[in-house]
N, C-alpha and C positions, 0 to 999 in steps of 0.2 A: 221860508221860501227858500227854493230852488235856485241855484248859479243857472242862468240861461246863454246855452251855448247852440252858436247857429250852427246847423248843418252845412257844410261844402259842398259845391255842384258834384255830384255822380259818390257821394257818400251817403250811406241807409242807415237811418237808424237803428239799432236790434232791440227789439223788444227784450225788455226785461224777463222774460221768462227762461230758465232754463234750458239747456239743451239735452236732448234726448240720447238714447245711448247709440241710436243710428246717426244722428247727425253728429256727436265726437267721434266718432268712429270714422267717418266723413271727411272730417275736419282734419284728425289726425294723419290720415290715408292723402288728402290734399297737402300738407305741410311736408310727409314723408316724400311726396311725390315730386316736389317743391325742392327739399335739399338735395335730392336724388339729382334734378337737374341741374342744379348749382353745383355739385358735384363732377356730374360729368362736362361744366362747360369749363371749370377749372381744369381739371386736367387735359382738356382736350385744349383748352389754349398753351397750357404750359407743354405739351407734347407738339404742338406748331410753332410754339417759340423754340424747344430745344431743336428741332430738327431744322429750322430757319438757322442759327446761331452755328451748327454743324457743316453746314452747308455753306456757310461764310466760311467760317473758320477754311475748311478745305479751298475754297476760292482764293482766299489769300494768300492760303500757303501757297498754292500753286501759281499764281500770279508772279509769287513774290521769287520761285524758284527758278524763272529765266531761263537762260542756256547756261547750267550750271553742270553738264554731265562732264566725265574726265575728257573724255574727247573735244568740247568744242572747241573750235578754232582752223588753223589750217598747219598741216602737216605732209614734210617732203621727204618722201623715200630717196628719189635720186633726182638728175636733173631734169627727168623725161614725165616722172609720175609725181603726184600731188594729192592728197587728200584734204578737202573742208567739211566739216561737220558743226552744221548751225546749234548744235548744243540741245535739239528738241526732234532730233527722229530724222532729220534728211540732211542729205549730203550730195558731194560733186566728189568724182575723182576726174582730177583733171589730165590728161596724157596730151603727148607735143602735137599729134594729130587730131585728137577729140577728147571729146568732155563727154561723164556719164553720171547723170543724177541717179539716186540713189535712196530709199530709207533705207533706217539701220534700227538695230534694239539693240540695249545691253541687259544681261540678265545676267548677275554677278559678274564673275571676269569676261563671260563669252561676248562676242559681238558676231551679230547676224547681221547681214549685208545682203540688201534686196536691188538688183539694178531695175530701175523702170527699161530700159533698153533690152531685148532678152538673147542682144549678140552676147553681153557681158554675160559670166556668170556669175550668180548669187552666193555668195560664203560665207562661211562660217571661222573666227577665228577668238582664238583664248588671246587677252590683249593684257599689258599693264603699262603702265604709265608712272615714269618718276622723272621727275623734274620737265626737262624739254623732249624725253626720249622717251615714245610709243613703240611698244613692241610687240608685233603681229604673231603667234603660231597658227601656222594654215593649219587649217581642217577643212571639214567639208567642204566639196565645191573647189580646195585648193590643190595646188600641187604640194602642198607642204612648204616645209621651208620657215625658218625665222627673218621677218625684219623689222629692221628699225627705222623710223622715223623722226625726224626731228620736226619740231616747232616752229612753226613758220610767226614769228611776232610783229606786227602790223606796225611798219614805221610812225605811220599819224597817232596810233593808240599810245605810242610810247614818248611822242614829245607832251 
């Protein structure tokens, strides 16, 4: 007597006859296609995961960098002229009678200042920072010359 095995819903009982050649080929093709789809899903999922991880790393590094450029802070040229750099590409030149907002960009040892107000001339400087001294060497848009600015330390931050 054969063991009785009930058929679960959705399951079909296959007849005991052998598969024809075309049925075997069709079955193999279905299996190949299924494996290809599984591979595509795996590779696609891994690619998406890799992209998400790379974007997350970039955002974390960018977010942690904060105000880290060498010019971040306040620099005093003389009793009449002070430069403030936010460390993120914006700043302000403070004169006795006027203030001028600007954006800036650093490439290697070049400082590019683009003033918002067109009455102030955009300028390019070669710069270096040693301790609390910022040295600017006038380039394009300047009258030339070398300027030494001193870092102004915030009294509140020092306490």
